[in-house]
C-alpha distance (Angstrom), angle and dihedral (degrees) to the residues before:
residue distance angle dihedral
M1 . . .
F2 3.82 . .
K3 3.74 130.8 .
V4 3.79 113.4 -137.0
A5 3.77 119.0 -170.9
G6 3.77 89.7 -16.8
L7 3.86 95.8 -48.0
A8 3.81 125.8 108.9
I9 3.81 109.5 -121.8
P10 3.84 125.2 -179.4
V11 3.79 115.4 -112.8
T12 3.82 91.2 -126.6
L13 3.77 91.0 57.7
L14 3.79 91.0 53.1
M15 3.78 91.6 48.8
L16 3.82 91.8 51.9
S17 3.77 93.8 48.4
A18 3.80 115.0 113.3
L19 3.79 89.2 -134.9
P20 3.82 108.1 29.5
L21 3.76 113.7 -144.4
Q22 3.81 89.1 -7.0
A23 3.78 111.8 -173.6
V24 3.73 124.1 -128.9
A25 3.81 114.8 -103.4
G26 3.82 92.3 -2.0
Q27 3.81 95.6 -57.6
K28 3.79 117.8 144.3
I29 3.79 120.1 -110.0
Q30 3.81 120.3 -122.6
C31 3.80 124.4 -159.9
W32 3.81 128.5 -160.4
A33 3.81 140.1 158.0
D34 3.78 119.1 -99.3
E35 3.80 126.3 -143.1
H36 3.82 89.7 -79.0
G37 3.78 94.2 51.1
V38 3.80 92.1 -106.9
R39 3.79 115.5 143.8
V40 3.80 110.9 -116.4
C41 3.81 126.5 -172.4
G42 3.77 134.3 -169.6
D43 3.79 145.3 132.2
R44 3.80 91.1 -102.2
V45 3.80 127.4 47.9
P46 3.81 116.2 -139.9
P47 3.83 111.6 -121.8
E48 3.81 92.6 -114.0
Y49 3.83 90.8 60.7
V50 3.79 99.6 43.1
K51 3.80 90.3 95.5
K52 3.83 93.1 54.7
E53 3.79 126.8 88.9
R54 3.79 111.8 -93.4
K55 3.78 139.3 177.7
V56 3.79 123.8 -133.0
F57 3.83 118.9 -145.5
D58 3.79 129.8 -164.7
E59 3.81 124.4 -137.6
Q60 3.81 90.7 -82.8
G61 3.78 91.8 56.2
R62 3.81 94.7 -107.2
V63 3.79 120.9 142.2
V64 3.79 106.7 -113.7
D65 3.79 99.9 168.4
I66 3.78 140.7 12.2
R67 3.77 114.0 -153.6
D68 3.77 113.1 -156.2
R69 3.73 120.5 -130.7
Q70 3.78 116.1 -98.8
K71 3.79 112.8 -89.6
T72 3.78 120.6 -114.7
A73 3.80 117.7 -113.2
E74 3.81 89.6 -101.1
E75 3.81 92.9 49.1
A76 3.80 91.8 47.2
A77 3.81 91.4 49.8
A78 3.81 91.4 48.3
A79 3.81 91.8 49.0
E80 3.80 91.1 48.6
A81 3.80 91.4 49.1
A82 3.81 91.5 48.8
E83 3.80 91.2 50.2
A84 3.81 91.7 48.4
E85 3.81 91.1 50.0
A86 3.80 91.7 48.8
T87 3.81 90.1 50.8
A88 3.81 91.6 47.9
A89 3.81 91.4 48.3
Q90 3.79 90.8 51.7
R91 3.80 90.9 49.1
R92 3.82 91.3 49.7
A93 3.79 90.6 50.4
Q94 3.81 91.2 51.1
E95 3.80 92.1 48.0
R96 3.80 90.9 48.0
Q97 3.79 91.3 51.0
A98 3.81 91.5 49.1
Y99 3.81 91.2 50.2
D100 3.80 91.7 47.8
I101 3.80 88.9 55.4
F102 3.81 90.1 48.4
L103 3.81 91.5 52.7
T104 3.79 96.4 49.5
D105 3.82 93.5 41.7
T106 3.82 93.9 48.4
Y107 3.80 103.6 40.4
S108 3.79 129.3 43.9
S109 3.80 98.4 -170.1
V110 3.79 145.4 7.2
K111 3.80 88.3 -100.5
D112 3.80 89.5 60.2
L113 3.79 89.2 55.8
E114 3.80 92.1 46.3
R115 3.80 90.7 49.9
A116 3.81 91.8 50.4
R117 3.80 90.3 48.1
N118 3.79 93.1 48.7
E119 3.80 92.2 49.6
R120 3.79 90.9 55.1
L121 3.79 91.6 45.9
A122 3.80 92.1 48.5
T123 3.81 90.0 51.8
L124 3.81 91.1 50.4
D125 3.80 91.5 46.2
G126 3.80 89.7 52.3
R127 3.79 91.2 52.1
V128 3.79 90.8 48.1
G129 3.79 89.4 52.4
L130 3.80 91.6 52.3
A131 3.80 91.3 47.0
R132 3.79 91.1 51.5
Q133 3.78 90.7 51.1
A134 3.79 88.4 51.5
V135 3.81 90.5 50.3
A136 3.79 91.3 51.6
S137 3.81 90.5 49.1
D138 3.82 91.7 47.5
E139 3.78 91.6 50.6
K140 3.81 90.9 53.4
S141 3.79 90.9 46.7
K142 3.79 90.8 49.8
V143 3.79 91.9 53.2
A144 3.82 92.1 47.3
I145 3.81 93.2 48.3
Q146 3.78 92.2 47.6
Q147 3.80 90.8 51.4
R148 3.78 90.0 50.6
I149 3.81 91.0 50.1
D150 3.80 91.0 49.8
G151 3.80 90.6 51.9
M152 3.79 92.8 48.5
L153 3.79 91.5 49.3
K154 3.79 90.6 53.3
S155 3.79 91.3 52.3
G156 3.79 92.6 44.5
R157 3.76 95.8 -116.1
P158 3.83 121.9 144.1
T159 3.79 115.2 -96.6
T160 3.80 99.6 -162.9
V161 3.81 96.4 118.5
P162 3.82 99.1 44.0
A163 3.81 90.4 41.8
K164 3.80 89.5 59.4
Q165 3.79 90.1 45.8
L166 3.80 88.7 53.1
R167 3.79 92.5 51.2
D168 3.80 91.6 48.3
T169 3.80 91.4 48.4
E170 3.80 92.2 49.1
K171 3.81 90.4 50.8
T172 3.79 91.7 49.8
L173 3.79 89.1 48.4
R174 3.80 91.8 52.6
D175 3.80 92.0 46.6
N176 3.80 92.7 51.4
R177 3.79 92.6 48.3
L178 3.80 90.6 50.0
A179 3.80 89.4 48.5
I180 3.80 90.3 54.2
E181 3.81 90.6 51.1
Q182 3.80 91.5 49.1
M183 3.80 92.8 48.4
A184 3.80 89.4 51.9
K185 3.82 88.4 55.4
D186 3.81 90.4 45.9
R187 3.79 89.8 52.3
E188 3.78 92.0 51.7
K189 3.81 89.8 49.1
V190 3.82 91.5 51.8
C191 3.80 90.3 51.6
T192 3.81 92.3 48.9
E193 3.80 95.3 46.5
F194 3.78 95.0 46.8
Q195 3.80 91.0 46.1
R196 3.81 88.0 56.6
D197 3.81 92.0 44.2
I198 3.79 92.9 50.9
V199 3.79 92.4 49.6
R200 3.81 91.0 48.4
F201 3.82 92.0 46.2
Q202 3.79 89.8 54.0
E203 3.81 90.6 49.7
L204 3.80 91.0 51.6
T205 3.80 98.1 43.9
M206 3.80 105.1 26.6
G207 3.78 105.3 19.6
S208 3.80 90.7 -121.7
S209 3.79 131.1 104.7
A210 3.82 97.2 -168.6
Y211 3.81 112.9 121.4
A212 3.79 123.2 166.9
G213 3.80 97.9 -179.7
Q214 3.81 121.4 118.8
C215 3.76 131.4 -145.0
P216 3.84 109.5 -105.4
A217 3.79 116.3 -106.4
P218 3.82 118.9 -105.5
G219 3.79 112.6 -82.8
S220 3.81 94.6 15.4
L221 3.80 95.9 103.8
S222 3.78 137.5 70.5
I223 3.80 127.2 -158.3
S224 3.81 109.3 -93.1
A225 3.78 135.5 -173.5
P226 3.80 115.4 -60.2
L227 3.79 122.6 -97.3
T228 3.79 117.3 -78.9
K229 3.82 89.4 -135.8
P230 3.80 108.3 38.2
A231 3.77 127.5 168.9
A232 3.79 88.6 -103.7
G233 3.76 109.6 -148.0
S234 3.79 91.7 -23.4
V235 3.75 129.4 126.2
P236 3.81 116.2 -145.9
P237 3.79 115.8 -117.9
K238 3.76 117.4 -103.4
K239 3.79 111.3 -76.4
T240 3.77 118.7 -121.3
P241 3.81 117.4 -157.0
């Protein structure tokens, strides 16, 4: 037995009807299960059943749509997370493809990549050398200023000017030491990124990821001539691990 629009109607009567489940004024009929599992049909769905799965019939009694039940909060969150992950995966794949094209268009061999890496490392090593010279100079200046302050204190003279010079020198000293630490991190990053690029380049051009080369030690390089095939004016696409 079915309920239609709130009334209980025998199944046989519905089957014999010339227009099964015919909607009023051309509206489509929707059917759902009530709290007792009884199939109920009507042209309007009560609010308490809107969240349930329901079938929509046309005037000939044919199913024209099946409306899924409303997801629970957990199911909705899981679906949203899955969609976000799929979108992120697609974006990573696109970024990886763009970077692969950049590698093969920019470099013609592993040696090109090694040369580009070594040029960057040599530049960083040169800056580190200059920063270390500055640190050594600052340390000497600090000692000299402190000695001058000590002498002025003994003679009772004001030390306002040299005291400021000492503070400025100490700040410069700290800044240069921090710069050296940062450049060491930058150097390590260059080595890591080029190692990954070389391996990927070999995979793309030779089908092999084996690479036995090592990153040159700090201070072992000098700045050489630029690459014969640079990425002129181009910026590499974002790398995706």
